[in-house]
C-alpha positions as CSV (number, residue, x, y, z in Angstrom):
1,M,-17.5,-13.3,63.2
2,A,-19.4,-16.1,61.5
3,L,-22.2,-17.7,63.3
4,A,-21.3,-21.1,65.2
5,G,-24.0,-23.0,66.6
6,V,-27.9,-22.0,66.5
7,N,-29.4,-18.2,67.1
8,I,-32.9,-18.0,68.3
9,T,-35.0,-14.8,68.5
10,F,-38.1,-14.7,70.2
11,G,-40.6,-11.7,69.4
12,Y,-44.1,-11.1,68.0
13,T,-45.9,-10.2,65.0
14,G,-45.7,-6.7,63.8
15,V,-48.2,-4.2,64.7
16,A,-50.7,-2.9,61.9
17,I,-50.7,0.7,60.9
18,A,-53.7,2.4,62.2
19,G,-56.3,3.2,59.5
20,D,-54.7,0.7,56.9
21,G,-57.9,-1.6,57.3
22,N,-55.8,-4.4,58.8
23,A,-56.8,-6.1,61.8
24,G,-54.4,-7.4,64.4
25,C,-50.8,-7.8,63.3
26,G,-48.7,-8.2,60.3
27,P,-47.1,-11.9,59.6
28,L,-43.6,-11.1,60.3
29,L,-41.4,-10.8,63.3
30,A,-41.4,-7.3,64.4
31,K,-40.7,-6.8,68.0
32,A,-37.8,-8.8,69.5
33,T,-38.1,-9.7,73.2
34,A,-35.4,-12.2,73.9
35,S,-32.4,-13.8,71.8
36,D,-29.8,-16.5,72.4
37,T,-27.1,-17.9,70.6
38,M,-26.5,-21.7,71.7
39,A,-22.9,-22.9,70.9
40,A,-23.7,-26.4,71.8
41,A,-27.0,-28.7,71.7
42,G,-29.3,-28.2,74.6
43,T,-32.6,-26.1,75.7
44,S,-32.5,-22.5,75.9
45,Q,-33.5,-20.5,78.9
46,K,-35.2,-17.9,77.1
47,T,-39.1,-18.2,76.4
48,A,-41.6,-16.4,74.1
49,S,-43.6,-13.9,75.6
50,E,-47.0,-12.4,74.7
51,G,-47.1,-9.2,72.4
52,P,-49.7,-6.9,72.7
53,P,-53.5,-7.7,71.8
54,G,-53.9,-9.9,68.6
55,C,-49.9,-9.9,67.9
56,H,-48.7,-13.5,68.1
57,P,-45.5,-14.8,69.6
58,M,-42.7,-16.2,67.0
59,I,-39.7,-17.4,67.0
60,S,-36.7,-17.1,64.3
61,I,-34.1,-19.5,63.8
62,T,-30.9,-19.6,62.2
63,A,-27.9,-22.1,62.3
64,S,-24.9,-22.6,61.1
65,L,-25.5,-26.6,60.9
66,A,-28.0,-28.7,60.2
67,I,-30.4,-29.7,63.2
68,F,-33.4,-31.2,64.5
69,Y,-35.4,-28.7,67.1
70,A,-38.5,-28.9,69.2
71,I,-40.5,-25.8,70.3
72,G,-42.9,-26.1,73.3
73,P,-42.8,-25.5,77.2
74,N,-40.4,-28.8,77.3
75,P,-39.0,-29.2,74.1
76,D,-37.3,-32.5,73.6
77,A,-35.1,-32.2,70.0
78,T,-33.8,-35.8,70.5
79,N,-37.0,-37.7,71.2
80,G,-39.8,-35.6,69.6
81,P,-42.1,-34.2,68.2
82,R,-39.3,-32.5,66.3
83,R,-38.6,-30.6,63.3
84,Y,-35.7,-30.2,60.7
85,Y,-33.9,-27.2,59.6
86,D,-31.2,-26.9,57.1
87,P,-28.7,-23.8,56.8
88,A,-29.7,-23.7,53.1
89,F,-33.3,-22.6,54.3
90,G,-32.1,-19.3,55.8
91,T,-34.0,-17.8,58.8
92,T,-36.9,-19.5,59.5
93,D,-40.0,-18.0,61.4
94,I,-42.6,-19.7,63.3
95,A,-45.4,-19.0,65.2
96,V,-45.2,-20.2,68.9
97,N,-47.0,-20.0,72.0
98,A,-46.2,-17.7,75.1
99,G,-43.9,-19.6,77.5
100,D,-42.6,-22.0,74.7
101,R,-38.7,-22.8,74.8
102,F,-36.9,-24.2,72.0
103,A,-34.2,-27.0,72.2
104,W,-31.8,-28.3,69.3
105,V,-29.5,-31.3,68.5
106,A,-27.2,-31.5,65.6
107,A,-29.0,-33.8,62.6
């Protein structure tokens, strides 16, 4: 079944391999903590959560239509500040803060 609407996944960056010389975590979403498929515009009830020390919360966004979206504790995708997403972009990964939520409206 094809994606309809917007799918979000909250998580945090990947944990570095012990002894590889890298401190903290990698730049990609590695551990999913919550996800939501939103068929209609609105605000997700799911929130970003803090990962292990040195790992930053992130969100992955995939949509079947062009949207404006906002991220924050009280996001407003209609009045902004907001960003634009087009399905041609593929999945977009963005660093967020613990407690942030996601909101979207059709572009």
